[in-house]
C-alpha positions as CSV (number, residue, x, y, z in Angstrom):
1,M,43.6,59.3,124.4
2,T,42.5,60.9,127.6
3,H,45.9,62.3,128.7
4,E,46.0,66.1,129.1
5,N,49.3,67.7,128.7
6,Q,49.0,71.0,130.5
7,L,51.6,72.6,128.2
8,D,50.2,71.3,125.0
9,K,46.4,71.0,124.8
10,K,46.2,70.8,121.0
11,L,43.5,68.8,119.2
12,E,44.7,65.2,118.6
13,V,43.4,62.8,116.0
14,F,43.3,59.0,116.4
15,S,42.6,56.5,113.6
16,I,41.0,53.1,113.9
17,L,42.1,51.0,110.9
18,G,40.7,47.7,109.7
19,F,38.9,45.6,107.2
20,G,35.2,45.9,106.7
21,G,33.3,43.9,109.3
22,L,36.0,44.0,112.0
23,G,34.0,46.2,114.3
24,K,35.7,49.6,113.9
25,T,32.5,51.6,114.4
26,T,31.5,49.4,117.3
27,L,34.9,50.1,118.9
28,A,34.7,53.8,118.3
29,V,31.2,54.0,119.9
30,E,32.4,52.0,122.9
31,V,35.3,54.4,123.4
32,C,32.9,57.3,123.4
33,R,30.7,55.6,125.9
34,R,33.5,54.9,128.3
35,L,35.0,58.4,128.0
36,E,31.7,60.3,128.1
37,E,32.6,61.9,131.4
38,E,35.9,63.2,130.1
39,F,34.4,65.4,127.4
40,S,31.9,68.3,127.4
41,C,30.2,67.1,124.3
42,Q,30.4,64.3,121.7
43,A,29.2,63.6,118.2
44,T,29.4,60.8,115.7
45,V,28.9,61.2,111.9
46,T,29.4,58.8,109.1
47,V,31.0,59.9,105.8
48,L,29.5,58.7,102.5
49,Q,31.9,56.6,100.4
50,A,31.3,59.0,97.5
51,F,31.6,62.0,99.8
52,D,31.6,65.3,97.8
53,A,32.5,68.3,100.0
54,S,30.6,70.7,97.8
55,K,27.3,68.8,98.2
56,D,27.6,66.7,101.4
57,M,29.6,69.0,103.8
58,S,26.6,71.0,105.0
59,G,24.6,67.9,106.0
60,L,27.6,66.5,107.9
61,L,28.2,69.8,109.8
62,L,24.5,70.0,110.6
63,R,24.5,66.5,112.1
64,I,27.5,67.4,114.3
65,L,25.8,70.6,115.4
66,H,22.6,68.8,116.3
67,Q,24.5,66.4,118.5
68,V,26.7,69.1,120.1
69,V,23.7,71.1,121.2
70,K,21.5,68.0,121.8
71,V,18.5,69.3,119.8
72,K,15.3,67.6,120.9
73,R,13.2,66.9,117.8
74,D,9.6,67.0,118.6
75,N,8.3,64.1,116.6
76,E,5.4,62.8,118.7
77,Q,6.5,64.5,121.9
78,N,4.7,66.4,124.5
79,C,3.5,69.9,124.0
80,M,5.9,71.6,126.4
81,Q,8.6,71.5,123.8
82,E,11.6,73.8,123.9
83,E,12.3,75.7,120.8
84,D,15.2,74.4,118.6
85,P,18.3,76.0,120.2
86,L,19.9,76.2,116.8
87,G,16.9,78.3,115.5
88,E,16.4,78.7,111.8
89,I,19.7,77.6,110.3
90,D,21.3,78.9,107.1
91,S,22.6,75.7,105.5
92,N,25.5,77.5,103.9
93,V,28.7,75.6,104.7
94,D,30.6,78.6,105.9
95,N,27.8,79.6,108.2
96,L,27.5,76.1,109.6
97,A,31.2,75.9,110.1
98,S,31.2,79.3,111.9
99,M,28.3,78.1,114.2
100,L,30.2,74.9,115.0
101,I,33.3,76.9,115.9
102,Q,31.2,79.1,118.3
103,R,29.6,76.0,119.9
104,L,32.9,74.2,120.4
105,A,35.0,77.2,121.4
106,D,35.2,76.6,125.1
107,K,34.4,72.8,125.1
108,R,36.6,69.7,125.3
109,Y,34.9,67.7,122.5
110,L,35.2,64.2,121.1
111,I,34.0,63.7,117.6
112,V,33.9,60.4,115.6
113,I,34.3,60.7,111.8
114,D,33.2,57.2,110.8
115,D,34.2,55.4,107.5
116,V,36.5,57.9,105.8
117,W,37.4,56.6,102.3
118,T,39.7,59.3,100.9
119,I,42.3,61.8,102.0
120,S,40.5,64.6,100.2
121,A,37.3,63.9,102.2
122,W,39.3,64.0,105.5
123,D,41.1,67.2,104.5
124,A,37.8,68.9,103.7
125,I,36.2,67.8,107.0
126,R,39.3,68.5,109.2
127,C,39.6,72.1,108.2
128,K,36.0,72.7,109.5
129,L,36.8,71.4,113.0
130,L,38.2,73.8,115.5
131,D,41.5,73.2,117.4
132,N,40.3,75.1,120.5
133,N,43.4,74.2,122.5
134,N,41.3,72.3,125.0
135,S,42.6,68.8,124.6
136,S,39.8,67.8,122.3
137,R,39.9,64.6,120.3
138,I,38.8,63.2,116.9
139,I,38.5,59.5,116.1
140,V,38.6,58.5,112.5
141,T,37.6,55.0,111.3
142,T,38.8,53.8,107.9
143,R,39.6,50.7,105.9
144,I,42.5,52.4,104.1
145,E,46.0,52.7,105.6
146,T,47.0,55.8,103.6
147,V,43.9,57.6,104.9
148,A,44.7,56.5,108.5
149,K,48.2,57.9,108.2
150,A,47.0,61.1,106.6
151,C,44.6,61.7,109.5
152,T,47.2,61.2,112.3
153,L,50.6,62.6,112.9
154,A,53.3,60.6,114.7
155,N,54.5,62.2,118.0
156,A,55.9,61.1,121.3
157,W,52.7,59.2,122.1
158,G,53.0,57.1,118.9
159,D,51.4,57.3,115.5
160,H,47.8,57.2,117.0
161,I,46.7,54.4,114.6
162,Y,45.0,51.5,116.2
163,R,44.9,48.5,113.8
164,V,41.9,46.3,114.5
165,K,42.8,42.6,114.2
166,P,40.5,39.6,113.6
167,L,39.3,37.8,116.7
168,K,41.2,34.9,118.1
169,L,39.6,31.5,117.8
170,E,38.5,31.4,121.4
171,D,36.9,34.8,121.2
172,S,35.2,33.9,117.9
173,K,33.8,30.8,119.6
174,T,32.5,32.8,122.6
175,L,30.8,35.4,120.3
176,F,29.3,32.6,118.1
177,V,28.0,30.5,121.0
178,N,26.6,33.4,122.9
179,R,24.7,34.5,119.8
180,V,23.3,31.1,118.9
181,F,22.7,29.5,122.3
182,G,22.8,32.4,124.7
183,P,25.3,33.5,127.4
184,N,26.7,30.7,129.7
185,N,25.7,28.0,127.3
186,V,27.8,25.6,125.2
187,C,27.5,24.2,121.7
188,P,26.2,20.6,121.6
189,N,28.9,18.0,120.7
190,D,27.2,16.9,117.5
191,L,27.4,20.5,116.1
192,E,30.9,21.3,117.2
193,T,32.7,20.1,114.1
194,A,30.4,22.2,111.9
195,M,30.9,25.2,114.2
196,D,34.6,24.9,114.0
197,G,34.4,24.9,110.2
198,I,32.2,27.9,110.1
199,L,34.5,29.8,112.5
200,K,37.5,28.9,110.4
201,K,35.9,30.3,107.3
202,S,34.6,33.4,109.1
203,A,38.3,34.5,109.6
204,G,37.7,36.1,113.0
205,L,35.5,38.9,111.5
206,P,32.8,39.8,114.1
207,L,30.2,40.9,111.4
208,A,30.6,37.5,109.6
209,I,30.4,35.5,112.8
210,V,27.3,37.3,114.1
211,S,25.6,37.2,110.7
212,I,26.0,33.4,110.5
213,A,25.3,32.9,114.2
214,S,22.1,34.9,113.8
215,L,21.0,32.7,110.9
216,L,21.7,29.5,112.9
217,A,20.0,30.7,116.1
218,S,16.8,29.2,114.7
219,Y,18.6,25.8,114.2
220,K,20.1,24.7,117.5
221,T,18.3,21.4,118.2
222,P,20.2,18.1,117.9
223,G,18.6,17.5,114.5
224,S,20.1,20.6,113.0
225,L,23.4,19.1,111.9
226,E,22.4,19.0,108.2
227,M,21.6,22.7,108.2
228,W,24.8,23.6,109.9
229,T,26.8,21.5,107.5
230,R,25.1,23.0,104.5
231,I,25.8,26.5,105.7
232,C,29.4,25.7,106.4
233,N,29.9,24.2,102.9
234,S,28.3,27.3,101.3
235,I,30.8,29.7,102.8
236,G,33.7,30.3,100.4
237,S,37.0,28.9,101.6
238,Q,38.9,32.0,100.4
239,M,37.9,33.8,103.6
240,E,40.2,31.6,105.7
241,S,43.5,32.8,104.1
242,N,42.5,36.2,102.6
243,P,39.4,37.9,103.9
244,T,37.9,40.0,101.1
245,L,35.0,42.3,100.6
246,E,33.5,39.8,98.2
247,G,33.8,37.0,100.8
248,M,32.0,39.2,103.4
249,R,29.2,40.0,100.9
250,Q,28.8,36.3,100.3
251,L,28.3,35.6,104.0
252,I,25.9,38.5,104.4
253,T,24.0,37.4,101.2
254,L,23.7,33.9,102.8
255,S,22.0,35.5,105.9
256,Y,19.6,37.4,103.6
257,N,18.8,34.4,101.4
258,H,17.8,32.4,104.5
259,L,15.3,35.0,105.7
260,P,11.6,33.9,105.6
261,H,9.8,35.3,102.6
262,H,7.8,37.8,104.7
263,L,11.0,39.3,106.1
264,K,12.8,39.5,102.8
265,A,10.5,42.2,101.4
266,C,10.7,44.2,104.7
267,M,14.5,43.9,104.7
268,M,14.8,44.9,101.0
269,Y,12.6,47.9,101.7
270,L,15.4,49.4,103.7
271,S,17.3,49.8,100.4
272,I,15.2,53.0,100.0
273,F,17.2,54.7,102.8
274,P,20.7,56.2,102.1
275,E,23.9,54.8,103.3
276,D,24.3,55.1,107.2
277,Y,20.8,56.7,107.4
278,V,19.1,56.3,110.8
279,T,15.3,56.1,110.6
280,S,12.7,56.0,113.3
281,K,10.9,52.8,114.1
282,D,7.5,54.5,113.6
283,R,8.4,55.8,110.2
284,L,9.6,52.4,109.0
285,L,6.7,50.5,110.3
286,N,4.1,52.9,109.0
287,R,5.7,52.8,105.6
288,W,5.7,49.0,105.6
289,I,2.0,49.0,106.4
290,A,1.2,51.6,103.7
291,E,3.1,49.6,101.1
292,G,1.1,46.5,101.9
293,L,4.1,44.5,103.1
294,I,2.4,43.6,106.4
295,P,-0.3,40.9,106.3
296,E,-3.3,40.7,108.6
297,K,-3.1,38.2,111.4
298,R,-6.0,37.2,113.6
299,G,-6.0,38.9,117.0
300,L,-3.3,41.4,116.1
301,T,-3.2,44.9,114.6
302,L,-1.1,45.6,111.6
303,E,1.2,47.7,113.8
304,E,1.7,44.7,116.2
305,V,2.5,42.4,113.2
306,A,4.9,45.0,111.8
307,E,6.6,45.4,115.2
308,S,7.1,41.6,115.4
309,Y,8.9,41.7,112.0
310,Y,11.0,44.6,113.2
311,D,12.0,42.7,116.3
312,E,12.8,39.6,114.3
313,L,15.1,41.5,111.9
314,F,17.0,42.8,115.0
315,S,17.2,39.3,116.5
316,R,18.7,38.1,113.2
317,N,21.2,41.0,113.2
318,M,19.9,42.2,109.9
319,I,19.4,45.7,111.2
320,Q,21.3,47.6,113.9
321,P,19.9,49.8,116.7
322,G,20.0,53.6,116.7
323,Q,18.6,55.1,119.9
324,V,17.8,52.5,122.6
325,I,15.5,53.6,125.4
326,Y,15.1,52.5,129.0
327,D,13.3,49.2,128.3
328,G,16.0,48.1,125.9
329,S,13.9,48.6,122.8
330,A,15.4,50.4,119.7
331,I,13.2,53.3,118.6
332,E,15.6,53.9,115.7
333,C,17.5,51.6,113.3
334,R,20.1,51.6,110.6
335,V,21.6,49.1,108.2
336,H,25.3,48.2,108.2
337,D,26.9,49.5,104.9
338,M,27.9,46.0,103.8
339,M,24.4,44.7,104.4
340,L,23.1,47.7,102.5
341,E,25.2,46.8,99.5
342,V,23.6,43.3,99.4
343,I,20.0,44.5,99.7
344,V,20.4,47.3,97.2
345,S,21.8,44.8,94.7
346,K,18.8,42.5,95.3
347,A,16.4,45.4,95.1
348,L,17.8,46.8,91.9
349,E,17.9,43.4,90.3
350,V,14.1,42.8,90.7
351,N,13.2,46.5,90.2
352,F,12.0,46.9,93.8
353,V,13.5,50.4,94.0
354,S,15.1,53.0,91.8
355,L,17.8,55.2,93.4
356,I,18.7,58.7,92.1
357,G,22.0,60.4,93.3
358,S,23.2,57.3,95.0
359,R,26.6,55.6,94.5
360,Y,24.7,52.4,93.8
361,G,23.3,53.9,90.6
362,G,19.8,54.2,89.4
363,S,17.6,51.6,87.7
364,S,18.0,49.6,84.5
365,H,14.3,49.1,84.2
366,D,11.8,51.3,82.3
367,T,9.1,51.1,85.0
368,V,9.9,53.0,88.2
369,R,7.9,51.7,91.2
370,R,9.7,53.1,94.3
371,L,11.7,56.2,93.7
372,S,14.3,57.3,96.3
373,I,16.3,60.6,95.9
374,H,19.7,60.5,97.6
375,G,21.5,63.3,95.7
376,D,21.4,65.4,92.5
377,L,18.5,64.5,90.2
378,G,20.5,64.6,87.0
379,S,19.2,65.3,83.6
380,N,17.6,61.9,83.0
381,I,14.9,62.4,85.6
382,E,13.1,64.8,83.3
383,E,12.5,62.0,80.8
384,T,11.5,59.4,83.4
385,S,7.8,58.4,83.5
386,M,6.2,58.8,86.9
387,R,3.0,57.0,86.1
388,H,3.8,53.8,87.9
389,V,5.6,55.2,91.0
390,R,4.0,53.9,94.2
391,S,6.5,55.5,96.6
392,L,8.5,58.7,96.5
393,S,11.1,59.5,99.1
394,T,13.6,62.4,99.3
395,F,16.7,62.4,101.5
396,R,18.3,65.6,100.2
397,P,16.9,68.8,101.6
398,E,17.4,71.0,98.5
399,G,17.5,70.6,94.7
400,Q,14.1,68.8,94.5
401,G,12.0,71.7,93.1
402,K,11.7,70.3,89.5
403,L,10.6,66.9,90.7
404,L,8.1,68.3,93.2
405,D,6.6,70.4,90.4
406,R,5.7,67.1,88.7
407,L,3.8,65.7,91.6
408,A,0.6,65.7,89.7
409,E,2.0,62.9,87.5
410,F,2.4,60.5,90.4
411,T,-1.2,59.3,90.1
412,L,-0.5,55.8,91.7
413,L,1.5,57.1,94.6
414,R,0.9,55.4,98.0
415,V,3.8,56.7,100.0
416,L,5.1,60.3,99.9
417,D,8.0,60.9,102.3
418,L,9.3,64.5,102.1
419,Q,10.7,64.8,105.6
420,D,13.3,67.7,105.9
421,C,12.8,68.7,102.3
422,K,13.1,72.5,102.2
423,D,11.9,72.7,98.5
424,V,8.3,71.8,99.5
425,K,6.2,74.9,99.2
426,D,2.6,75.7,99.8
427,H,1.7,75.6,96.1
428,H,2.8,71.9,96.0
429,M,0.0,71.0,98.4
430,K,-2.6,71.3,95.7
431,H,-0.9,68.5,93.8
432,I,-0.5,66.4,96.9
433,C,-4.2,66.7,97.7
434,R,-4.9,65.1,94.3
435,L,-2.9,61.9,95.0
436,F,-6.1,60.0,95.9
437,L,-4.4,56.6,96.5
438,L,-2.0,58.1,99.1
439,R,-1.7,56.2,102.4
440,F,1.4,57.7,104.0
441,L,2.2,61.4,103.9
442,N,5.3,62.7,105.9
443,L,5.8,66.5,105.7
444,N,7.9,66.7,109.0
445,H,10.3,69.6,109.2
446,T,9.2,71.2,105.9
447,D,8.4,74.8,105.5
448,I,4.7,74.5,104.6
449,T,2.4,77.1,106.2
450,L,-1.0,76.1,104.9
451,L,-2.8,72.8,104.6
452,P,-5.6,73.0,102.0
453,S,-9.1,71.8,102.7
454,Q,-8.7,69.4,99.9
455,I,-6.6,67.2,102.2
456,G,-9.9,65.7,103.3
457,E,-10.3,64.1,99.9
458,L,-7.4,61.6,100.5
459,Q,-9.7,58.9,101.6
460,H,-7.0,56.2,101.8
461,L,-4.6,58.2,104.0
462,Q,-3.4,56.3,107.0
463,T,-0.5,58.4,108.3
464,L,-0.4,62.3,108.2
465,W,2.7,63.7,109.9
466,L,3.1,67.5,110.2
467,Y,5.6,67.8,113.0
468,G,8.1,70.7,112.9
469,T,6.4,72.5,110.1
470,L,5.3,76.2,110.0
471,L,1.6,75.3,110.2
472,N,-0.7,77.0,112.7
473,G,-3.6,74.5,112.3
474,V,-5.4,72.1,110.1
475,P,-8.7,72.5,108.1
476,E,-12.0,71.1,109.3
477,S,-12.0,68.7,106.4
478,V,-9.5,66.4,108.2
479,I,-12.4,64.7,109.9
480,N,-13.2,63.1,106.5
481,L,-10.0,61.1,106.7
482,E,-11.8,58.1,108.1
483,K,-8.9,55.7,107.5
484,L,-6.4,57.9,109.2
485,E,-4.5,56.0,111.9
486,Y,-1.6,58.3,112.8
487,F,-1.9,62.1,113.0
488,G,0.2,64.8,114.5
489,L,1.2,68.5,114.2
490,S,3.7,70.9,115.7
491,N,5.2,74.2,114.7
492,R,9.0,74.4,115.1
493,K,8.9,78.1,115.7
494,D,6.1,78.1,118.3
495,W,5.6,75.0,120.6
496,R,2.3,76.5,121.7
497,V,0.7,75.6,118.3
498,L,-1.4,72.5,119.1
499,L,-3.7,70.3,117.1
500,R,-7.1,72.0,117.1
501,L,-9.7,69.6,115.8
502,P,-13.2,70.3,114.5
503,R,-16.4,68.7,115.6
504,G,-17.1,65.4,114.0
505,L,-13.9,63.8,115.3
506,G,-15.9,60.6,116.1
507,K,-15.9,59.8,112.3
508,M,-12.2,59.1,112.6
509,K,-12.6,55.7,114.1
510,A,-9.4,54.2,112.7
511,L,-7.1,56.6,114.6
512,E,-4.5,54.8,116.7
513,G,-2.3,57.8,117.5
514,L,-3.5,61.4,118.3
515,L,-1.1,63.7,120.1
516,R,-1.0,67.4,121.1
517,V,-4.8,67.9,120.9
518,D,-6.0,71.3,122.0
519,I,-9.0,71.1,124.3
520,R,-10.7,74.2,125.5
521,E,-13.6,75.1,127.8
522,G,-16.3,74.8,125.2
523,D,-15.1,71.6,123.6
524,T,-17.5,69.3,125.5
525,E,-18.8,67.6,122.3
526,L,-15.3,67.2,121.0
527,A,-14.2,65.6,124.3
528,K,-17.2,63.3,124.1
529,E,-16.4,62.2,120.5
530,M,-12.9,61.1,121.6
531,G,-14.6,58.1,123.3
532,D,-15.7,56.9,119.8
533,M,-12.1,56.3,118.7
534,V,-12.1,52.7,119.9
535,Q,-8.7,51.9,118.2
536,L,-6.8,54.7,119.9
537,R,-3.6,53.5,121.5
538,R,-1.8,56.9,122.0
539,L,-3.6,60.0,123.1
540,G,-2.1,63.4,124.1
541,I,-4.4,66.1,125.4
542,V,-3.5,69.7,126.3
543,L,-6.0,71.5,128.4
544,R,-6.7,75.3,128.1
545,C,-9.5,75.5,130.6
546,T,-10.1,78.0,133.4
547,G,-12.1,77.6,136.6
548,C,-12.8,74.4,138.5
549,S,-12.0,70.8,137.8
550,D,-15.7,69.7,137.5
551,K,-16.3,71.5,134.2
552,P,-18.4,69.5,131.7
553,V,-15.5,69.3,129.2
554,L,-13.2,67.7,131.9
555,R,-15.9,65.2,132.9
556,E,-16.3,64.2,129.2
557,I,-12.6,63.8,128.8
558,G,-12.6,61.4,131.7
559,N,-15.6,59.5,130.3
560,S,-13.9,59.2,127.0
561,I,-10.6,57.9,128.4
562,G,-12.6,55.3,130.3
563,R,-14.3,54.1,127.1
564,I,-11.1,53.6,125.1
565,S,-10.0,50.1,126.2
566,S,-7.2,49.9,123.7
567,I,-5.3,52.9,125.0
568,R,-1.6,52.3,125.9
569,Q,-0.2,55.8,126.2
570,I,-1.8,58.9,127.7
571,S,-0.4,62.4,128.1
572,V,-2.6,65.0,129.8
573,E,-1.2,68.5,130.3
574,D,-2.7,71.7,131.7
575,M,-1.6,75.0,130.2
576,S,-3.9,77.1,132.4
577,E,-2.9,78.7,135.7
578,D,-5.9,77.4,137.6
579,A,-5.3,75.0,140.5
580,N,-6.2,71.3,140.3
581,N,-7.7,71.1,136.8
582,M,-6.2,67.6,136.7
583,D,-8.5,66.3,139.5
584,F,-10.9,65.0,136.9
585,L,-8.6,62.0,136.6
586,H,-9.9,60.9,140.0
587,H,-13.3,60.3,138.5
588,L,-12.7,58.1,135.5
589,P,-15.6,55.6,135.2
590,S,-13.2,52.9,134.0
591,P,-9.5,53.3,134.5
592,P,-7.2,52.5,131.5
593,L,-5.6,49.5,133.1
594,L,-3.5,48.5,130.0
595,L,-1.5,51.8,130.1
596,R,2.3,51.5,129.5
597,H,3.1,55.2,129.5
598,I,1.5,58.1,131.2
599,T,2.3,61.8,131.4
600,V,0.5,64.1,134.0
601,G,1.4,67.7,133.6
602,G,-0.6,69.9,136.0
603,K,-1.6,70.4,139.6
604,I,-3.5,67.5,141.1
605,N,-4.8,66.7,144.5
606,G,-2.9,63.4,144.9
607,F,-2.8,60.5,142.5
608,P,-6.1,58.8,141.6
609,D,-6.7,55.5,143.4
610,W,-6.5,53.6,140.1
611,M,-2.9,54.7,139.6
612,A,-1.6,51.9,141.8
613,S,-3.5,49.4,139.6
614,L,-1.5,50.1,136.5
615,T,0.3,46.8,136.5
616,H,1.5,47.3,132.8
617,L,2.9,50.8,133.3
618,V,6.6,51.1,132.4
619,H,7.2,54.9,132.3
620,I,5.6,57.8,134.1
621,E,6.4,61.5,133.5
622,L,5.2,64.2,135.9
623,W,5.4,68.0,136.0
624,W,3.6,70.8,137.8
625,I,1.8,68.2,140.1
626,D,3.1,70.1,143.2
627,M,3.0,67.0,145.5
628,H,4.9,65.8,148.5
629,G,7.7,63.3,147.8
630,D,6.2,60.6,149.9
631,D,2.9,61.0,148.0
632,I,4.7,60.5,144.7
633,Y,7.0,57.6,145.6
634,G,4.4,56.1,148.0
635,V,2.2,55.2,145.1
636,L,4.7,54.6,142.3
637,Y,6.7,52.0,144.2
638,K,3.7,49.6,144.1
639,L,3.8,49.4,140.3
640,P,5.4,46.0,139.5
641,N,6.7,46.8,136.0
642,L,7.7,50.5,136.3
643,L,11.1,51.0,134.6
644,K,11.5,54.8,134.5
645,I,10.3,57.9,136.4
646,T,10.7,61.4,135.0
647,L,10.1,64.2,137.4
648,D,10.0,67.5,135.6
649,R,9.1,71.1,136.7
650,K,7.5,71.7,140.0
651,C,6.8,68.1,141.0
652,C,8.1,67.9,144.5
653,K,7.2,70.7,147.0
654,D,9.5,69.3,149.7
655,E,13.1,70.4,150.5
656,E,14.1,66.8,150.4
657,L,12.9,64.1,147.9
658,V,13.6,60.8,149.8
659,A,13.4,57.3,148.4
660,R,12.6,55.5,151.6
661,T,13.6,52.0,152.6
662,T,10.0,50.9,152.2
663,F,9.9,52.1,148.6
664,K,11.4,49.0,147.0
665,F,10.6,49.7,143.3
666,P,11.1,46.1,142.1
667,V,12.3,46.8,138.6
668,L,13.0,50.6,138.3
669,K,16.0,51.2,136.1
670,E,16.0,55.0,135.5
671,L,15.2,58.1,137.5
672,A,15.4,61.5,135.9
673,I,15.0,64.8,137.8
674,V,15.0,67.5,135.2
675,R,14.3,71.2,134.6
676,D,15.1,74.1,136.9
677,N,13.2,73.9,140.2
678,S,14.1,75.4,143.5
679,T,13.0,72.1,145.2
680,P,14.0,69.5,146.1
681,R,17.3,70.8,147.3
682,V,18.3,67.3,148.4
683,V,17.8,64.0,146.6
684,R,18.2,61.2,149.1
685,F,18.2,57.4,148.8
686,E,17.8,55.3,151.9
687,Q,19.1,51.8,152.2
688,G,17.1,49.2,150.3
689,A,15.3,51.8,148.2
690,M,15.5,51.6,144.4
691,G,17.9,48.6,144.5
692,K,17.6,48.0,140.8
693,L,18.3,51.6,139.7
694,E,20.9,51.7,136.9
695,K,20.8,55.3,135.7
696,L,20.2,58.5,137.6
697,M,19.9,61.9,135.9
698,V,19.8,65.1,138.0
699,R,19.6,68.7,136.7
700,F,21.3,71.3,138.9
701,C,19.6,74.7,138.9
702,D,21.0,78.0,140.2
703,Q,19.9,77.0,143.8
704,E,21.8,74.6,145.8
705,R,21.2,70.9,145.2
706,S,22.9,67.8,146.6
707,L,22.7,64.0,146.4
708,A,22.7,61.8,149.4
709,G,22.7,58.0,149.9
710,I,24.2,57.1,146.6
711,D,26.1,54.3,148.3
712,N,22.7,52.6,148.8
713,L,22.2,52.4,145.0
714,T,24.1,49.1,144.6
715,S,23.1,48.5,140.9
716,L,24.0,52.0,139.7
717,Q,25.8,52.1,136.3
718,Q,25.7,55.8,135.4
719,V,24.9,59.2,137.0
720,E,24.4,62.1,134.7
721,L,24.6,65.6,136.1
722,V,23.3,68.5,134.0
723,G,23.8,72.3,134.6
724,K,25.9,75.3,134.1
725,K,29.7,74.8,134.2
726,N,30.2,77.3,137.0
727,T,27.5,75.8,139.3
728,K,29.4,75.0,142.5
729,A,26.9,72.4,143.7
730,L,27.2,70.5,140.5
731,Q,31.0,70.3,140.8
732,V,30.8,69.2,144.5
733,A,28.3,66.5,143.6
734,A,30.5,65.3,140.8
735,D,33.5,65.0,143.0
736,Q,31.5,63.1,145.7
737,L,30.1,60.7,143.1
738,K,33.5,60.0,141.6
739,T,34.9,59.3,145.1
740,E,31.9,57.0,145.8
741,S,32.4,55.1,142.6
742,Q,36.1,54.6,143.1
743,S,35.5,53.2,146.6
744,R,33.5,50.3,145.1
745,Q,34.8,47.0,143.6
746,E,35.7,47.5,140.0
747,A,32.7,45.5,138.7
748,E,30.4,47.7,140.8
749,Q,31.7,51.2,139.8
750,F,29.5,53.6,137.9
751,K,30.2,56.4,135.4
752,V,29.8,60.0,136.3
753,V,28.8,62.1,133.2
754,L,28.8,65.9,133.3
755,K,26.7,67.8,130.7
756,Y,27.1,71.6,130.7
757,E,24.4,73.9,129.3
């Protein structure tokens, strides 16, 4: 796949063919991961089974574009947000195709088109992808041989079809045992016969093996033979000789049926989301809570209980990770399409959800409780009563106008999720503000420009998300939302628009997340009231103060931070040009010792003494601090649980940033040096420093920059270099890194990934 014929650099297409559950998508993703350094950009998109080019093509092209340009969505991010490099996009298919051609014109790209069901779908997609004569590649996964053959053309290299085969018995056993008992363990003798029977009936299908193994992971004591035998007997024998979709569904249904009652409802709730949809963890958990699916438990917040359910569904392999961050946690999730079929069937059967515009059909019940819009509304929607609807979700950006005009009828609505819906207009807000039972309101990436003062009448509201809108502020009445827990705002056209809050903030005692808060010189009372929000776990402050660092407003911010014992994440950024405004952090009366994440963005006279006491800190992000490298590393290496350091603009004033031998960093996994800075010119690692570092990211600016001592990073797995393609220093560094990697034993080699801007 990686060969480059200098005479023929045409685009080539490869197909991965196999039965559902064999791991085609997993294989394609792994190929992308291993070949990342060979291509300028990559993208992966899934094709709906009922793909209709006239309706679905624009969404597919948009997903490719976002990955090609690496758009950073600003949901709950810091204030220094770059504007969307795609700008305001006309979603017309021809316009999107033209944009994609421009973006890919000079790049060697690798695109995965996952789960193609028909030749017509492939033909429609293929004609939108540019053959830029740059040795680009497309990987198609499909269950259908005629589709695989239509996608690829036989040539001297073969037919470019890889046929995925079931696992051999020994590989099946290894996968099963690792999942149930953990790596390097064995199956107890008394369970081996049952295990052999299960593996025989699983027919070497990884999805089937992992599903059953995840179920039995809770039953691995010597007294579990009865449960294992019962599971083995309940698996249809037809899977042995002729694996079928129905047999796979049976296995997956078995996994679902054995979920504890509290997890079944949370799992069934994912039937609301479309096929292959990736949703954020925060969005899912907040929706669970708003729907009343999360019970109270002594000593835990509802968010903590919901998070434990989320983690348990992962451990049982019921949901799959989307984006995974430095600490190994998944901040996004999705459901395998075969699992989705099972939970949709269960949900429709008990009238848990009604689906419109989905290939799974709508609802056979008269009473609609949870309404999820996946496609065209159809004519029947106008006759449907909305009086009993508790949840309304739209996943199609356009064509929802008629439904939104009926919002006043949704009098029992608890959850309203209109993210990315371009049909939401300002006049709809008057209806939304009369939905008095509303608990969750998501208007992210809509085009609203005005939030009415009546929003303060939604007394039950727990989540209010306004990220990526066209709002310039919020009304003073928001302080009346005394049950509000999660609140955030940003303007996608102007990152400088912040959350400007009125006096009386102290009434909002339920708030757990408050980000991008605009604090100015005269906001002393507002800063003082922040200390009354005793439930606050995430706080983001942006300072717009002039003058010295001992201003009353800064002292009050420090006092408030010291009073909030629950706080886990703090971001403090200074947008003024005055020196050392951040020095107020030296004078906190009570340091936030439970912090896990901290961002400091502004000039400061050294780190506060309490920084070295943050034993729970896992990530620190710094910019504009203008400190010496030894002063940065000399404090941070003492933090016992620090996993990631991000150094952004104007952090290090030295020509060299040196990780010295004495800076051990016991668990540090990632170091990112980002943005365009003239210093440091050299990033050096001495022997024994950062011995656990696995990933290094360095951005190369127009000035010279080099890496030294990479041979001392013995745990390194990946180095990512970012910059302009014609930057000589970047190319020199890349060549040196590849040479260093190749000089190592095969098991110790690392990947070198180049990302061009």
